[in-house]
C-alpha positions as CSV (number, residue, x, y, z in Angstrom):
1,X,-2.2,-19.1,-35.7
2,X,-5.1,-19.4,-38.1
3,X,-5.6,-22.4,-40.3
4,X,-4.7,-21.8,-44.0
5,X,-7.3,-22.7,-46.5
6,X,-6.3,-25.1,-49.2
7,X,-4.8,-23.6,-52.3
8,X,-7.1,-23.7,-55.2
9,X,-6.0,-23.5,-58.8
10,X,-8.1,-21.6,-61.4
11,X,-9.7,-24.8,-62.7
12,X,-10.8,-25.9,-59.3
13,X,-12.3,-22.5,-58.7
14,X,-14.2,-22.7,-62.0
15,X,-15.5,-26.1,-61.0
16,X,-16.7,-24.7,-57.7
17,X,-18.5,-21.8,-59.4
18,X,-20.2,-24.2,-61.8
19,X,-21.5,-26.3,-58.9
20,X,-22.6,-23.1,-57.1
21,X,-24.8,-22.3,-60.1
22,X,-26.2,-25.8,-60.2
23,X,-25.1,-28.5,-57.9
24,X,-26.7,-31.1,-60.2
25,X,-24.7,-30.1,-63.2
26,X,-23.1,-33.1,-64.8
27,X,-19.3,-33.7,-64.7
28,X,-19.4,-33.8,-68.5
29,X,-21.0,-30.4,-68.7
30,X,-18.6,-28.9,-66.2
31,X,-15.7,-30.5,-68.1
32,X,-16.7,-28.8,-71.3
33,X,-16.6,-25.4,-69.5
34,X,-13.3,-25.9,-67.7
35,X,-11.5,-28.0,-70.4
36,X,-11.2,-31.3,-68.6
37,X,-12.6,-34.8,-69.1
38,X,-15.6,-36.0,-67.1
39,X,-13.3,-38.3,-65.1
40,X,-10.9,-35.5,-64.3
41,X,-13.8,-33.3,-63.1
42,X,-15.1,-36.2,-61.0
43,X,-11.7,-36.7,-59.4
44,X,-11.3,-32.9,-58.6
45,X,-14.8,-32.7,-57.2
46,X,-14.2,-35.7,-54.9
47,X,-10.9,-34.0,-53.7
48,X,-12.8,-30.8,-53.0
49,X,-15.3,-32.8,-50.9
50,X,-12.7,-34.8,-49.2
51,X,-10.7,-31.7,-48.2
52,X,-13.8,-30.0,-46.8
53,X,-13.7,-27.2,-49.5
54,X,-17.2,-28.0,-50.7
55,X,-20.3,-30.0,-49.9
56,X,-22.9,-30.9,-52.4
57,X,-26.3,-30.8,-50.7
58,X,-29.9,-29.9,-51.4
59,X,-30.6,-26.5,-49.8
60,X,-34.2,-26.3,-48.7
61,X,-36.6,-23.8,-47.3
62,X,-37.0,-25.0,-43.7
63,X,-40.7,-23.9,-43.5
64,X,-41.5,-26.0,-46.6
65,X,-40.0,-29.2,-45.0
66,X,-41.6,-28.9,-41.6
67,X,-39.4,-26.5,-39.6
68,X,-41.5,-23.5,-38.9
69,X,-39.2,-21.8,-36.4
70,X,-35.7,-20.6,-37.0
71,X,-33.6,-18.4,-34.7
72,X,-30.1,-17.1,-34.3
73,X,-28.8,-17.4,-30.8
74,X,-26.0,-15.1,-29.5
75,X,-24.2,-16.9,-26.7
76,X,-21.9,-15.4,-24.1
77,X,-19.4,-17.8,-22.6
78,X,-16.6,-18.2,-20.0
79,X,-13.8,-20.6,-20.4
80,X,-12.8,-22.3,-23.6
81,X,-15.2,-21.2,-26.3
82,X,-13.9,-23.9,-28.7
83,X,-15.1,-26.6,-26.3
84,X,-18.5,-25.0,-26.0
85,X,-18.7,-24.6,-29.8
86,X,-17.9,-28.3,-30.2
87,X,-20.7,-29.2,-27.8
88,X,-23.1,-26.9,-29.7
89,X,-22.1,-28.5,-33.0
90,X,-23.4,-31.8,-31.7
91,X,-26.9,-30.5,-31.1
92,X,-29.1,-31.8,-34.0
93,X,-31.3,-28.7,-34.2
94,X,-28.2,-26.4,-34.6
95,X,-27.1,-26.0,-38.2
96,X,-24.5,-23.3,-37.9
97,X,-22.0,-22.4,-35.2
98,X,-19.4,-19.6,-35.5
99,X,-17.0,-18.1,-33.0
100,X,-17.2,-14.3,-33.0
101,X,-15.7,-11.2,-31.6
102,X,-18.1,-8.6,-30.2
103,X,-21.2,-8.8,-27.9
104,X,-21.3,-12.6,-28.2
105,X,-18.6,-15.3,-28.2
106,X,-20.6,-17.7,-30.3
107,X,-23.5,-17.4,-32.8
108,X,-25.6,-20.5,-33.4
109,X,-28.5,-20.9,-35.8
110,X,-31.3,-23.2,-34.8
111,X,-33.9,-24.8,-37.0
112,X,-36.9,-26.1,-35.1
113,X,-40.3,-27.6,-35.7
114,X,-42.1,-25.0,-33.6
115,X,-41.7,-22.7,-30.6
116,X,-41.9,-25.6,-28.0
117,X,-39.1,-27.3,-29.8
118,X,-37.1,-24.0,-29.8
119,X,-37.7,-23.6,-26.0
120,X,-36.5,-27.2,-25.4
121,X,-33.3,-26.7,-27.4
122,X,-32.6,-23.4,-25.6
123,X,-33.3,-24.7,-22.1
124,X,-32.2,-28.3,-22.2
125,X,-29.4,-28.3,-24.8
126,X,-27.7,-24.9,-24.9
127,X,-28.1,-23.2,-21.5
128,X,-27.1,-26.4,-19.7
129,X,-23.7,-26.5,-21.4
130,X,-21.0,-25.6,-18.8
131,X,-19.5,-22.2,-19.6
132,X,-22.6,-20.8,-21.2
133,X,-23.2,-17.6,-19.3
134,X,-26.2,-16.2,-21.2
135,X,-28.0,-16.3,-24.5
136,X,-30.0,-13.9,-26.6
137,X,-32.4,-15.4,-29.1
138,X,-33.4,-13.6,-32.3
139,X,-36.3,-15.4,-33.9
140,X,-36.6,-15.2,-37.6
141,X,-39.8,-13.7,-38.9
142,X,-39.2,-14.2,-42.6
143,X,-36.4,-15.5,-44.8
144,X,-35.7,-12.8,-47.4
145,X,-32.5,-14.0,-48.9
146,X,-30.4,-17.1,-48.8
147,X,-27.7,-17.7,-51.4
148,X,-24.6,-19.8,-51.8
149,X,-23.3,-18.7,-55.2
150,X,-20.8,-16.0,-54.1
151,X,-18.1,-17.5,-56.4
152,X,-14.4,-17.9,-55.4
153,X,-11.4,-15.6,-54.8
């Protein structure tokens, strides 16, 4: 049975959309748009963070901050893929892990300093996990689009 997402009222959705446009937007400015006080917005944002609905972070271009190699790794597994995914989630260089249906059981995005670092992560941290049968690495050549402002539904 799949996990149900938290129910969001229209005001919480508006707050999320305001933060997607500008994560540095003040609670007072958001409050003017959604019709709440600064304190009420602060409380709702904290609840959104505490429940895992949202994170407020600085999104960077990895190349600009010293990580010149990114790759998506398709991973074929045997056994419990959730256990393997949990192990992958503990690897520092991996920033994204998702269970999939199709050619791969898991997709993992890796952000590395260079090709040697990528090779080390693949050989020493991913392929050594029990249950990993095989991997296919797709090295990123250029980041064309990265967005996080898709709104709410």
